[in-house]
Residue, then its C-alpha position, 0 to 999 in steps of 0.5 A: m066772749f065779745d057778746y056785744d060784738q058778735e056781728v063784728v066777730k062773725y065778719l072777722l071769723q070769715d074775713s080774717i085768718e089771724f082773727q080765726r087763728l087767735y079765736d081757735r086758739h083762745h077756744r082751745l085754751k078756754q077748754q084746757v082752763e076749764e078741764a084743769h078747773r074741773g079736775d079733768m086734766t092734771i096740771d100744776d098751778f104755774a102751767l095753769e097760770r101760763l095757759k091763762k095768761e096766754k088765753l087772756q093776751l089772745k082776747d086782748r089781741m082779738a079785742d084790738l082787731i075788733a076795735n081796729y075793725r070798728r074804727n075803720n068802718v066808722s072812718a069809711s062810713a063818716 
């Protein structure tokens, strides 16, 4: 996730409580989705879709935070 922004992700994980919370929740959801796909976790299709949607929403929010960080740093250094 966010392979092209690893430096920004590292910074935000250290500096932003919101980003840390989103990242941790996304990681937990990713594990649950993987477990469901492997059959290690019993879950109905509707619940699995909810997990996937929440995971995607978290990823979108983290992408917004990364974009905001980049905008603010480009503005500050220009």
